C-alpha positions in Angstrom: 91.9 114.3 107.6 90.3 111.0 108.5 87.6 111.4 105.8 90.3 112.1 103.2 92.2 109.0 104.2 88.9 107.0 104.1 88.1 108.2 100.6 91.7 107.5 99.4 91.5 103.9 100.7 88.1 103.5 99.2 89.5 104.4 95.8 92.7 102.3 96.3 91.0 99.1 97.6 88.0 99.4 95.3 89.9 99.8 92.1 88.7 96.4 91.0 85.2 97.8 90.8 86.5 100.7 88.7 88.0 98.2 86.2 84.7 96.5 85.6 82.8 99.8 85.3 85.4 101.9 83.5 87.1 99.2 81.4 84.9 99.9 78.3 85.5 103.6 78.6 89.2 103.2 78.8 89.0 100.9 75.7 87.1 103.6 73.7 89.5 106.3 74.7 92.4 104.1 73.7 91.0 103.3 70.3 90.5 107.0 69.6 93.9 108.1 70.8 96.5 109.3 68.2 99.0 110.7 70.6 101.6 109.2 72.9 99.8 106.4 74.8 101.5 106.8 78.2 101.2 110.6 78.2 97.5 110.3 77.2 96.9 107.8 80.0 98.2 110.2 82.6 96.1 113.1 81.1 92.9 111.0 81.0 93.2 110.3 84.7 94.3 113.8 85.7 91.1 115.1 83.9 89.0 112.5 85.7 90.4 113.5 89.1 89.8 117.1 88.2 86.1 116.3 87.7 86.0 114.5 91.0 87.5 117.6 92.7 84.9 119.8 91.1 82.2 117.5 92.3 83.8 118.0 95.8 83.3 121.7 95.4 79.6 121.1 94.6 79.4 118.8 97.7 81.0 121.6 99.8 78.3 124.1 98.6 75.5 121.6 99.4 77.1 120.9 102.8 77.0 124.6 103.7 73.4 124.8 102.4 72.4 121.8 104.6 74.3 123.1 107.6 71.1 123.4 109.6 69.6 120.2 108.3 71.4 117.8 110.7 69.1 114.8 110.0 69.9 115.0 106.3 73.6 115.1 107.0 73.2 112.1 109.3 71.4 110.1 106.6 74.1 111.0 104.0 76.9 109.9 106.3 75.3 106.5 106.9 74.4 106.3 103.2 78.1 106.6 102.4 78.8 103.7 104.8 76.1 101.6 103.2 77.5 102.2 99.7 81.0 101.2 100.9 79.5 98.0 102.4 77.8 97.2 99.1 81.2 97.6 97.3 82.8 95.2 99.8 80.0 92.6 99.3 80.3 92.9 95.6 84.0 91.9 95.8 82.9 88.8 97.8 80.7 87.7 94.8 77.3 88.9 96.2 74.8 90.4 93.7 75.5 94.0 92.6 73.8 95.9 95.3 75.1 99.1 93.8 72.8 98.6 90.8 69.9 100.3 92.6 72.0 103.5 92.6 73.8 103.1 89.3 70.8 102.0 87.1 68.7 105.2 87.5 71.7 107.3 86.4 72.6 105.2 83.5 70.2 107.3 81.4 73.0 110.0 81.5 75.5 107.6 79.9 74.5 108.3 76.3 74.7 112.1 76.6 78.0 111.8 78.4 79.3 109.5 75.7 78.3 112.0 73.0 80.0 114.8 74.9 83.3 112.7 75.1 83.1 112.1 71.3 83.5 115.8 70.7 87.2 115.4 71.7 87.8 112.5 69.2 90.2 111.9 67.8 92.4 112.5 70.8 95.5 113.9 69.0 96.5 116.6 71.5 97.2 116.8 75.2 94.3 119.2 75.8 91.9 116.8 74.1 93.2 113.9 76.2 92.7 116.0 79.4 89.2 117.1 78.4 88.2 113.5 77.5 89.3 112.5 80.9 87.2 115.2 82.6 84.1 113.8 80.7 85.1 110.3 81.8 84.8 111.5 85.4 81.0 112.1 84.8 80.1 108.5 84.0 77.8 106.8 86.6 79.7 104.9 89.3 78.6 103.6 92.7 82.0 104.2 94.3 82.0 107.9 93.1 78.6 108.2 94.8 80.0 106.8 98.0 82.9 109.2 97.9 80.5 112.1 97.1 78.4 111.1 100.1 81.5 111.1 102.3 82.4 114.6 101.1 79.0 115.9 102.1 80.1 115.2 105.7 83.1 117.6 105.4 83.6 120.0 108.2 85.1 122.8 106.0 84.7 124.0 102.5 88.2 122.9 101.4 87.9 119.4 102.9 85.1 118.3 100.5 87.1 118.7 97.3 90.1 117.2 99.1 88.0 114.1 99.9 87.1 113.7 96.2 90.7 114.4 95.1 91.9 111.7 97.6 89.4 109.2 96.2 90.6 109.9 92.7 94.2 109.6 93.8 93.5 106.2 95.2 92.2 105.0 91.9 95.0 106.7 89.9 97.7 103.9 89.8 95.3 101.2 88.8 93.5 103.2 86.1 96.7 104.5 84.6 97.9 100.9 84.4 94.6 99.9 82.8 94.9 102.7 80.3 98.5 101.7 79.3 98.4 97.9 79.5 94.7 97.3 78.8 93.5 93.7 79.3 96.9 92.6 80.7 96.4 94.8 83.8 92.7 94.1 83.9 93.2 90.3 84.2 95.7 90.6 87.0 93.8 93.2 89.0 90.5 91.3 88.7 92.0 88.0 89.9 89.5 86.3 92.3 92.0 86.1 95.2 92.9 89.8 94.8 89.2 90.7 94.8 88.6 88.9 98.0 91.5 90.7 99.6 90.1 94.0 98.4 86.7 93.1 99.8 88.2 92.3 103.2 90.1 95.6 103.3 87.0 97.6 102.2 84.9 95.9 104.8 87.4 96.6 107.5 87.6 100.2 106.5 83.8 100.5 106.3 83.5 99.2 109.9 86.2 101.7 111.0 84.1 104.4 109.4 80.7 103.4 110.7 81.4 102.2 114.3 82.8 105.5 115.6 79.8 107.3 114.1 77.4 104.9 115.8 79.1 105.2 119.2 79.0 109.0 118.9 75.4 109.2 117.6 74.0 106.8 120.2 75.7 108.7 123.0 77.9 105.7 124.0 81.0 107.8 123.9 79.7 110.1 126.8 79.2 107.0 129.0 82.6 105.7 128.2 84.2 109.1 128.9 82.2 109.4 132.2 83.4 105.9 133.4 86.9 106.9 132.5 86.6 110.1 134.5 85.3 108.1 137.5 88.2 105.8 137.1 90.6 108.7 137.1 89.0 110.2 140.1 89.3 106.9 142.0 92.9 106.7 141.1 93.4 110.3 142.2 91.7 109.7 145.5 93.7 106.5 146.0 96.9 108.5 145.3 95.9 111.2 147.8 95.1 108.6 150.4 98.4 106.9 149.8 100.1 110.3 150.0 98.4 111.0 153.3 99.6 107.7 154.7 103.1 108.2 153.5 103.1 111.7 155.0 101.9 110.4 158.3 104.5 107.7 158.4 107.2 110.2 157.5 106.0 112.5 160.3 106.0 109.6 162.7 109.5 108.7 161.7 110.6 112.2 162.2 109.0 112.4 165.7 110.7 109.1 166.6 114.0 110.3 165.4 113.6 113.5 167.3 112.8 111.5 170.5 115.9 109.5 170.0 118.0 112.6 169.6 116.6 114.1 172.7 117.2 110.9 174.7 120.8 110.7 173.6 121.4 114.4 174.3 120.1 114.0 177.9 122.2 110.9 178.4 125.4 112.7 177.2 124.5 115.7 179.4 124.3 113.5 182.5 127.7 111.8 181.6 129.4 115.2 181.2 128.2 116.6 184.6 131.1 117.0 187.2 131.3 114.5 190.0 130.6 115.9 193.5 133.7 114.6 195.4 132.6 116.1 198.7 129.7 113.8 198.9 132.0 110.8 198.6 133.3 109.3 201.8 137.0 108.8 202.2 
């Protein structure tokens, strides 16, 4: 569940990156749309999220195939964290570190564009949905980060859910961009909003990486061991205190018993009959 939430937040906070990368695609789809604009906007993005979910199924298959290749899984987990860090730095105005991942795959842009043109003009709901599925194939560094996270899934169903969560995180912003165009783009790419998004992504990245580092470096075992020792110390201290309290209670009972015996003897002596014969008249 934590990985699904991480992917969702990555999509939500990193939507500004999606605007810069997918803005031209949204523009092309809009110009070739001859059906209801709002309906088409939802269908585009549903198709895009469907493609992400299918990529998640591929990630699940690869994860099963690499089940015995722990070093590769370890590298992919940290690669996802590094890509998330690059996204955060890009929001702060640093150079586009994601370019080293996105540029090699830009060669696929032309064939993907030609594939999307097969559904032009977009005059039916099915064409809008299919065009959105093709949109999900365009190269994007954030999609690669989410895909790397999905490779760390612990079950088959979790991987497509991670990719679905990522797509769901981007859904609201991309639908707004599809409907309102540049008006939404100008607002969502405001410098102050980008800095806030960068801070949130950076914080989320640290929350993703630090627990992994603690676990992989074996620091969690030392922490658990020290906590166990602390618990044992508390337990021994409790037992010691219990023994002292028990001893004090026993001493109090013995003292009370002694007082009861003393009082009983005293009453017994007071109740004995007086020997009048021994008294002198």
